[in-house]
N, C-alpha and C positions, 0 to 999 in steps of 0.2 A: 504494500500500500504506500509506503514511503517513497518508493521509486516511481510510482505512477499516480501521485496525488493530483497532477494536472488533468488527468483523464476523467471522464464521467465514471461514477462509481456504481457498480451493480452488485448489490448485496447478494442477489441470487447467484451470480457468477462466482463470487468469493466463497460463498457457502458450498457451492458445488465442488470447487477446487479443494476445499477443506473436508469434503465428504461429510457435510453437516447440513441440517435443515437451516433455512434462513433464521428461524426463531432461535435455534441453538447457537448459531454464529453470533447473533445479536446479544444473547445472554452472556456467552463467554467473552465476547469482545468488550462488552460494557463492564464485566467483572474485572477484566485485565487492565483496561485503560480509564475506566470511569466515564466513558463517553460512548455514544452510539458510533457506528462506522461513519455515518455522514458527518457527524459533529467532529470526529477525529480528522477526517479529510479537510474540513473547513479550518480546523486548528493548524494543520500542516500548511495549508495555503496561506493563512494569515501570518504565520511565522516567517515564511519565505518572502512574502510580500513586504513585511516590515524590514527584513534584512536588506532587500533590494532597494527599498525607499531610503534607508539610511545610507546606502552606498551612493545614492544620488545620480545614477547613470541613466535613469529612464523616468518617464512620466507615470503617474498613477494609472492611466488608461493602458499604457504599455505593460506595466507590471500586472495589472488585472488579467490581461490576456495571457501573459507568460505563466501565471500560476493557475490558469484553468478556468477563469471566468469568461463567459461569453458577453456579459453585460457589465460595462464599467459602472453603471448606476448601481447594480446589485452589489458589486464589489465594494463601492464606496459606502453603501448602507451597512454591509456586514463588517467592514473595517471599523466604521464608527461605533457600531454595536459592540465590537470586541475591545477596542482600545479607547473609546470615549472621544476621539477626535477624528476629523477627516484625515485622509492619508497625508496630504501635504502639510497640514498643521502638526501632525504627530511627528513626521520626519524632521521638520524644523525644530521642534521641541527636543527631540532626541539628539540632533546634531549639536545644539547649544549645550545640552547636558554633558555630551562626551568631549567637548572642546575644552582643553585645559585652560584654566584661568591664568593668563600670563602675569597679571598684576601680583597675584599671590606668590607665584614662582619668583618674580623679580625681587620682591621684598625680602625673601629669605636669603638671597645671594649676598 
């Protein structure tokens, strides 16, 4: 699942490959991860999207497509639901948080 998080998820196909019923797969998957398979896929997509946004080499729409979303609007909605900010706002906040404070460093020298 981690290697194919950008692809549409078919719980039936995963269950078949694992020789389980979809209900059993769901139950075991949720017990192991604390999430449903679809929620886990969304979690993987959001983590990768956030990593790519922080790198700053693409737009939110490009990242949405790269992590498997067909709709940039849906991506933006889910991103905001997950992280509390729109993708661009979150990336800007993260970048300022990870930038060393030069004033504090200079004062110590």
